[in-house]
C-alpha positions as CSV (number, residue, x, y, z in Angstrom):
1,M,13.0,40.1,3.9
2,L,14.4,39.6,0.8
3,H,13.6,37.1,-2.1
4,E,15.4,35.6,-4.7
5,S,14.0,36.6,-8.1
6,A,12.6,32.8,-10.0
7,G,15.4,33.7,-12.6
8,A,18.0,34.3,-10.2
9,A,16.7,30.9,-8.0
10,A,16.8,29.0,-11.0
11,D,20.1,29.9,-12.0
12,R,21.2,29.5,-8.8
13,R,20.4,25.7,-8.5
14,R,21.2,25.1,-12.4
15,S,24.8,25.5,-11.6
16,S,25.1,23.2,-8.7
17,R,22.8,20.5,-10.8
18,S,24.6,17.4,-11.7
19,R,22.9,15.7,-15.1
20,P,21.4,11.9,-14.3
21,E,22.4,9.2,-16.6
22,G,20.7,8.9,-20.1
23,E,21.2,9.7,-23.4
24,G,19.2,12.4,-25.7
25,E,20.3,14.7,-28.7
26,G,23.6,16.8,-28.0
27,G,23.9,15.3,-24.4
28,D,21.9,14.0,-21.6
29,L,18.5,13.3,-21.2
30,R,17.5,15.2,-17.7
31,H,14.0,14.2,-16.4
32,V,12.3,17.4,-14.8
33,I,8.6,17.2,-12.9
34,L,7.0,20.6,-13.6
35,V,4.7,21.9,-10.4
36,A,3.0,24.8,-9.9
37,D,4.4,27.8,-8.4
38,R,2.4,27.5,-5.2
39,F,4.9,24.5,-4.8
40,A,7.8,26.6,-4.4
41,Q,9.0,25.0,-1.5
42,F,9.0,21.4,-3.0
43,A,10.9,22.2,-6.2
44,D,14.5,21.9,-5.3
45,G,16.0,23.3,-8.6
46,E,17.2,20.2,-9.9
47,Q,14.4,17.2,-10.4
48,V,11.6,19.9,-10.1
49,L,11.2,22.9,-11.2
50,T,8.3,25.5,-10.7
51,V,6.6,27.1,-13.9
52,S,8.5,30.5,-13.2
53,E,11.1,28.5,-13.2
54,C,11.1,26.7,-16.1
55,T,10.2,30.0,-18.0
56,A,13.2,31.5,-16.7
57,L,15.7,29.1,-17.3
58,A,14.0,29.1,-21.1
59,A,14.3,32.9,-21.3
60,A,17.9,32.7,-20.0
61,G,19.1,29.8,-22.6
62,K,19.9,27.9,-20.0
63,A,18.5,24.7,-21.5
64,E,19.9,24.4,-24.7
65,P,20.2,21.2,-26.3
66,A,24.0,21.2,-26.5
67,D,23.7,20.9,-22.4
68,G,21.0,18.1,-23.1
69,E,17.4,17.8,-23.6
70,W,15.0,18.1,-20.8
71,M,11.9,15.9,-20.9
72,L,8.8,17.7,-18.4
73,H,6.9,15.6,-16.5
74,L,3.3,17.0,-14.7
75,G,3.2,17.4,-11.0
76,Q,0.6,18.9,-9.4
77,G,-1.4,22.4,-9.7
78,I,-0.6,22.6,-13.7
79,E,-3.5,23.8,-15.5
80,R,-3.6,24.4,-19.2
81,S,-2.6,28.0,-18.7
82,D,0.6,27.0,-17.4
83,L,1.1,24.9,-20.7
84,D,-0.3,27.6,-23.0
85,A,2.1,30.1,-21.4
86,L,5.0,27.9,-21.7
87,L,4.2,27.5,-25.2
88,D,3.7,30.9,-26.2
89,D,7.1,31.9,-24.1
90,G,8.9,29.0,-26.2
91,A,10.0,27.2,-23.4
92,T,9.2,24.3,-25.1
93,K,9.7,25.1,-28.9
94,K,11.8,23.1,-31.0
95,G,15.2,23.6,-30.4
96,S,14.6,25.1,-27.0
97,G,16.0,21.9,-25.1
98,M,12.8,21.5,-23.6
99,R,10.1,19.2,-24.1
100,L,6.4,17.6,-22.8
101,A,7.4,14.1,-21.7
102,A,3.6,13.3,-23.3
103,P,2.9,16.4,-25.5
104,G,0.0,14.5,-27.0
105,L,-2.1,13.1,-24.0
106,P,-4.8,15.5,-22.5
107,L,-4.5,17.1,-18.9
108,S,-6.5,15.1,-16.1
109,R,-10.0,15.2,-16.2
110,P,-11.3,16.7,-13.1
111,V,-14.6,15.7,-11.6
112,R,-17.4,17.9,-12.0
113,P,-17.9,20.2,-9.1
114,P,-21.7,18.5,-8.4
115,V,-20.5,15.0,-8.1
116,V,-18.3,16.0,-4.8
117,H,-20.6,18.3,-3.5
118,K,-18.4,21.5,-4.4
119,H,-19.4,24.8,-5.7
120,R,-16.1,25.6,-7.3
121,A,-13.8,23.9,-9.5
122,E,-10.4,24.8,-7.8
123,N,-11.7,22.9,-4.9
124,V,-12.4,19.9,-7.0
125,L,-9.4,17.2,-5.8
126,L,-10.4,14.2,-8.1
127,A,-10.0,13.7,-11.7
128,D,-10.1,10.7,-14.2
129,F,-12.3,9.3,-11.8
130,R,-13.0,5.5,-12.4
131,N,-15.8,2.8,-10.8
132,F,-14.3,-0.7,-10.9
133,S,-17.5,-2.3,-9.5
134,A,-20.4,-0.9,-7.3
135,T,-17.9,-0.9,-4.4
136,H,-14.5,0.0,-5.1
137,C,-13.4,3.0,-6.8
138,A,-10.6,5.2,-7.7
139,A,-9.5,8.6,-8.7
140,G,-6.0,10.6,-9.3
141,L,-5.7,13.0,-6.8
142,R,-5.9,16.9,-8.5
143,I,-4.5,19.7,-6.7
144,H,-5.1,23.0,-8.2
145,R,-2.9,25.8,-7.0
146,D,-5.9,27.8,-5.3
147,N,-7.6,24.7,-3.9
148,E,-8.9,26.2,-0.5
149,H,-6.6,23.8,1.7
150,L,-3.5,25.8,0.4
151,L,-4.0,29.0,0.5
152,D,-3.7,29.7,4.3
153,H,-1.4,26.9,5.3
154,H,1.6,27.0,6.8
155,A,4.2,26.9,3.9
156,T,5.8,23.3,3.9
157,R,7.1,20.6,1.0
158,H,4.3,18.3,1.9
159,V,0.5,18.6,1.1
160,P,-1.7,19.3,3.8
161,G,-3.3,16.7,5.8
162,M,-6.8,18.5,5.8
163,L,-6.7,18.1,2.3
164,I,-6.1,14.4,2.1
165,V,-9.2,14.2,4.7
166,E,-11.3,16.3,2.5
167,A,-10.0,14.2,-0.7
168,M,-11.4,11.2,1.0
169,R,-14.4,12.8,1.5
170,Q,-14.9,13.6,-2.1
171,I,-14.0,10.1,-3.4
172,C,-16.7,8.8,-0.9
173,T,-19.2,11.5,-2.4
174,A,-18.4,10.9,-5.7
175,Q,-18.8,6.8,-5.3
176,F,-22.6,8.1,-3.9
177,E,-23.3,9.8,-7.0
178,T,-22.2,7.8,-9.3
179,S,-23.0,4.2,-8.3
180,H,-25.5,4.1,-5.5
181,R,-27.8,7.4,-6.0
182,P,-31.1,6.4,-6.6
183,G,-33.1,7.4,-9.6
184,S,-34.6,10.4,-7.7
185,P,-34.0,13.7,-8.7
186,S,-34.0,14.8,-5.2
187,E,-30.5,16.4,-3.8
188,Y,-28.7,14.8,-1.2
189,A,-26.5,15.7,1.3
190,G,-23.7,13.9,3.6
191,I,-23.6,13.6,6.8
192,W,-20.4,12.4,8.3
193,H,-20.7,10.0,11.7
194,R,-17.0,9.0,12.0
195,I,-13.8,9.5,10.4
196,D,-11.1,7.2,11.5
197,I,-7.6,8.3,9.7
198,S,-4.5,7.5,10.0
199,F,-1.1,8.9,7.9
200,D,1.9,6.8,7.4
201,S,3.5,9.1,5.2
202,F,4.1,12.8,3.8
203,L,1.9,13.3,0.4
204,F,3.8,15.5,-2.1
205,P,2.9,17.4,-5.0
206,L,3.2,14.3,-7.3
207,H,0.7,12.1,-8.6
208,A,-1.5,10.4,-6.3
209,E,-4.3,8.7,-6.2
210,V,-7.5,7.9,-3.8
211,H,-9.2,4.5,-3.7
212,S,-12.7,3.7,-1.8
213,V,-13.7,0.3,-1.1
214,I,-17.5,0.3,0.6
215,T,-17.3,-2.8,3.2
216,E,-21.2,-2.1,4.0
217,F,-24.1,-0.6,3.4
218,D,-27.6,0.2,3.8
219,E,-30.2,1.1,1.4
220,A,-33.4,0.0,2.7
221,R,-34.4,3.9,3.3
222,K,-34.1,5.8,0.1
223,S,-34.2,9.1,1.8
224,S,-31.3,8.5,4.1
225,L,-28.6,5.8,3.0
226,R,-26.0,4.8,5.4
227,F,-22.5,3.6,4.3
228,R,-19.0,2.6,5.7
229,T,-16.1,2.6,3.7
230,T,-12.3,1.8,3.8
231,T,-10.2,4.7,1.9
232,S,-7.0,5.4,0.9
233,A,-4.5,8.0,-0.5
234,R,-1.6,6.5,-2.5
235,Q,2.0,7.8,-4.4
236,N,4.5,5.9,-5.5
237,G,2.9,2.8,-4.7
238,G,2.6,3.1,-1.1
239,V,-0.3,3.9,1.1
240,V,0.5,7.7,2.5
241,A,-3.0,7.8,4.6
242,R,-6.0,5.5,5.3
243,A,-9.4,6.1,6.7
244,E,-12.1,4.3,8.1
245,I,-15.3,6.0,7.0
246,E,-19.4,6.0,8.1
247,Y,-21.3,8.3,6.6
248,S,-25.2,8.9,5.4
249,M,-26.2,10.4,2.3
250,V,-29.5,12.4,3.1
251,K,-32.1,13.5,1.4
252,Q,-31.9,17.6,1.0
253,E,-35.2,18.2,2.2
254,R,-34.8,16.2,5.0
255,I,-31.7,17.8,5.9
256,D,-32.8,21.3,5.9
257,L,-35.7,20.2,8.3
258,L,-33.3,19.0,11.0
259,E,-31.2,21.6,10.5
260,H,-33.7,24.3,10.9
261,R,-35.0,22.8,14.0
262,K,-31.5,21.7,15.7
263,A,-30.7,25.3,14.9
264,A,-33.4,27.1,16.3
265,G,-32.9,24.7,19.7
266,A,-29.3,25.6,19.6
267,V,-30.0,29.5,19.7
268,Q,-32.5,28.9,22.6
269,S,-30.1,26.7,24.6
270,Q,-27.4,29.5,24.1
271,L,-29.7,32.1,25.3
272,A,-31.1,29.9,28.3
273,G,-27.8,29.2,29.6
274,P,-25.0,30.6,32.2
275,Q,-23.5,32.4,29.3
276,G,-27.1,33.6,28.0
277,L,-27.6,37.5,26.7
């Protein structure tokens, strides 16, 4: 199967687009959302562009001021390296016809991987985390272009549902680590007893938020703390998905002993069963 180049695709889409109303120097002001190339299927070439399309259009002179200025808003998957590349390629230089909507604002601040019990930064799904109280927290959804849930997902325009589930797990974990973790230096691991989730709509690679509200918690035993939470993923003012989650945070050394005992029992049962070796 042949695929047209990013420049050709952008050129084709550019020729068919109509300008939204607005004012800018030399013509209309076009607001465009910029997303990572990973979300190429979501990019329509009119109101949503990939980084490659934006660069190709700038190189071909398709966004000149006489045709109206383009205001670029950041969608999902955009990293500092992408913005640096756009600047280096002249896509947003003065006179190019493109500029960032908020050039002075920093990119979102991802949560540190240990706070959500991850090892790799690209798999962290939360940014700009904030606690409103001991029971209510929220964070922006931050989807890296190389997130593990995107690398082997059937290509569609919306974000995989399992990524939403993982984002909910991460915000529960971050809520524990930042608000309820005992002062002990011991490491904790999560045990997930129940996740009752419903999806009300699709989530797209645009700005979104994840919220968590603790409805019940038992902190009597510091070695095993139990929580019940209501979590939600929200986009454009609406709830995309919601879940009731029950989980425990257990000291790592206790988990290690429990896993070792159960793993040994599972092996013995497998070998002793009808299908045993």
